[in-house]
Every structure is written in structure tokens, then in C-alpha cells.
Steps between C-alpha positions, in 0.01 A plus 500: 500500500520146364843341552627214277661176630848579362645151558207339302539757220880456490466124465280529187646483158280784367629746758856420416427570138333829593797594720743440218287717269492779762875476552560523126252796459634712784869384507482377852800266545655379818816702479347828365424775741435783256155400373205726550235253647137545403251575772343157470810304579397158644645337806618201292715733294648641811579151613666423173717811546615392840267718706252390777154404387215753550136514398419518131440875500800669659650840570794551265687726743509212754665275238756750415592537871618144533851559364703776348448569129853589382413526129284815539181589683444507872758340737310464822656234724805634678751234591709434806849378403806402694847556350802296628836603351825291523687573824833599334327795330592699811866501401446697181210713622343710222754354260364146519305420183264250666408749766452764236259280306289438808512870595382614152197263509421576863493872451269483201267241659471732806429792277209307343363429850615148568662409832855377469692395817874481473561207728756539778607245764406751766138504384192307600279396206176328443604288209157355409372858440723555201374454138856444383829416669778600255866386538784677322840357454659165436687323785499237772293726724195417281503134600355524848320827448296382199444145615391604842333825401279343230328301782375826649415660172505300171493808266872503456662692207868488444737724292829310514691776322751266325784693332721234346686398191557155633388224250137384561602136528713581807197653669290198420776253609572678834124523579507120533803476730422506869324324789233690689496262800874548550468874433750469214394720215595794285265787430425326166391180671303701746287655228399155379403411856267795553376550145164347577455749791512790258189582301675732248853574393563850349772555243624835376602357160452198287867440561442471874197288446724247327693455825178460708389225267802297590346420840217303332232766538180466303476770228189643655686586825741737323394847394690793356472837669760753380664763710440874451710818503448697818492861390458714190670834542587547137561863397483554124654840543823350607736446202666159473877509547744248329593287797423143620362452850518198728328467837537205736746328733823569304707246692256210458652248253178430311448867414804478275627854557869413432409402136294813466791706620729318263263580210487865594877530505534312170218676307537842667138564596417691818383273783335611827484245777242528783440271796676306775881475491505234767772506765836687486680204339241445219489879431873506473496217239234673296682830498826317400309365193392847400842648557536852362234450225352847451177370347387300811331662795417326826222663692423236758173538685284789396156629618185413318480847348857470371427152357194606309686809372762252363238280341360810324841612377652166397473396134584137578455265792706179510441198709723224346455256797628144514188410696189705523133419584322802355715810532260746648751788463500442125115538496535815701755641255284402202198689633721804543603495133829314505608271226565156660798264467431183696618148550368231263522245776204413721156659518553882456464493122142376526399839621591674173370467147747350257724775362405758755818446707858380447555152624865417577717201597616606847829313470593689185653847560489585134136411475417715797707798383363491139139486627543797723656696216214420267244580769658836562464581125144371459192726510226277365411292810376759743230606600349178357686284753385725782133473389523118480644467847244735648217308340613147586690546827338763708434406858125527449500260207736248673305498827180457309651172368612415849149544639357278235724222625417574866131484424538168330679354799268649759195399296621143475553494871146629565357230270666224700 
């Protein structure tokens, strides 16, 4: 078969014009991976799309095998991925949100046939063999790990998981204060030091992306990949009961449970509290706040079966946090048919269509209480909210977006 000199063809003006015409006719753009390529795709078109050059007449299947197609169609290349989670996640175990995020993605990626290694200091790893090395969690531990590790494998992805209400200007200011040579730096200064060693920063919300921008990152190095709910055990046969549910660490200040308790006592709605009570001292303080209020029930830790039963029974779920990144428990509750009352601060509101949930000022007991009462009375938002959450934040949908970003990073590394 006759083979064309691709470099010569590429250098000619008429071939560029023909390439543009083909791209327009068949919708082949650099960032699109959902196009059905015709059987006569040329090697120059492949080169324009970021793929290796082949002879003029090619096998379409071999083109599709170069990288995953996350927008539909065959996904053929299985990836090898390393996950490194912040060291202090071990203190909270399964209750750590950063660890939970990594576990959700890891489990789904493995289900789809990708290899994901949860990195341990006791392991022995061939770093150059990984398509992606993904760090989870913001902290000083990143400084040496990312700067040193990127030398062994440059395909570094970082999910900082920034949950903060601190003014943006403070993050920007503190990122300039430090001295690497003297080892004098904060975690904010450290990010500015190793930012060039990270190929891609992943944010869960636009709100979080705003904080990442304070470190001077180029816009094309920040991408949004939302989190997903973990399970759908909704049972439409279970009748909703008029109570408000909260799940989380009750004694953690940012969860704002004392104001939720105050709202329940003032407005008289039934409140069920599930989750960690902390140590004996913090539990004692919490129970003192509740006093003898008959409408407030503290369940503490419950099994998964009990938790999903409560999700199915509760009419309302409230998460009026002072500081919250996403609020996965609220997504879980929404997909189980609960009306949602959630903080208006931070990123959680981005996960819901305007008017589909009650947004509250977490510092205002009256605002929290009135919203819960209205949510207990409303019957017009479900099952619409459940359907929206299932469509937009299923683990399959979110990991599909994640794989798209992984493929872009791994592909750029291959090109270099």
C-alpha cells in the first residue's frame, strides 16, 4: 500500500485547509471524544487530535484503543492509578471525608476494571508504571511528597479538599509568606512552591476552585469533578414521617448542632440526631443542651441498615453547617426522598437547583427553625430532587468525569 510522507503533507497549506474542512464536517475537535470517526480517518487528523501518527488508511479500533472514551462508546485502555491520602485520615477512619472521597472513586474505578493502589508506607511501588498519581488532602505533607514524587512520575493530580470560609485574600497573602530554603512555610506557601509539580488540581465545587486560584494556578490546571452519593436504597413503600434528621459528628463545632438543637426546642419540630458523640465530656455538654426536650432524640452511631431506614422515613434532612465542603450526607438524604435544609455558606448549594432546597444562615436559629418547619410541610419538591441528584451525582457519572481528566493528564504525559 502506498504511504504518504505525513510531514511533507502537514507542512503544505492545502492539507491544512483540507484538515479543517474534515474537522468541521465530522466534528473532530481536540477535546471531543464522543465522535464516530469515519473508516477513512487520516493519520494527520489523528495527529491533530493528539494521537500518534499512523499510515493514511488505518484501523478505527486501534485509534479508539489509545485512551478511554468517557463520553460514550468503547473504553479500552485500563489505567493504573496510585492514590495517596493525607496521613491524619487514620484518626477519623471511615468518618474522614477526604478518605471517603478517595474510597468512593477507588471502588468504582476498580469495578470498571482499572487498577487503583491505595499507597501505604509499608508497600513497594514502581512509580513510573502508574498512569496517574493522585494526592488527596491539603497539608504540609504534600510539600516533599509532591515535589519529590513528581520527579519519579510527573502525572500528578491533586485534590486539596479545601473546606473553608476564610476570605480569599488571606489565602492569597499567606501563600506568599515563607522561605523554602529555611524551611519556613505554611501549607498555603507550600502549595505555591509545588504548584508547578502538579499537572491538574481537582475541585469539588466552583467555591473550592476559587481558593485554588489564590495560589496563582493557570485556569487550565483546575478542573471541576463533583462528588457522588454512595448508595441508593430508597424504598417508595416507606411512608415519610414528620421529623428532621441529622447525621454527622455532633460535637464538631462546624456542624453547628447546638443551633439546630436550639431551633428544634424553639419551633417544636421533632429532631433525630445520628453520629459520633465524641468523648464523655463533649457528649455531656450536648445532652445538657438538649435537657429534657421530648422532641429531640439522640441515637449516636447506628448500623448502615438503620441509617438507610432513617433516610427513608425522614421527611427532612438538615445540615446547617458553619463550614462544609459538599455535604455528602445531604446528597444521600436527597436521593432517599428527604427535603433538604442546608447551609448557604460554601460550596454545598452548588449541588442543588435553585429553589429545590432550603438555604439557611447557619448563625441564625430562627432561619434554621423556620426552614425546617416549611420543609416538613412541603410536598412539591420530591421525587423531583431525588431524580436530579441521581442523574447528576451518581458514582458512575462522576467517575466518568474523573476518567476524562485522568485521560487528559496521561495523554499529555505520553505526548511529551
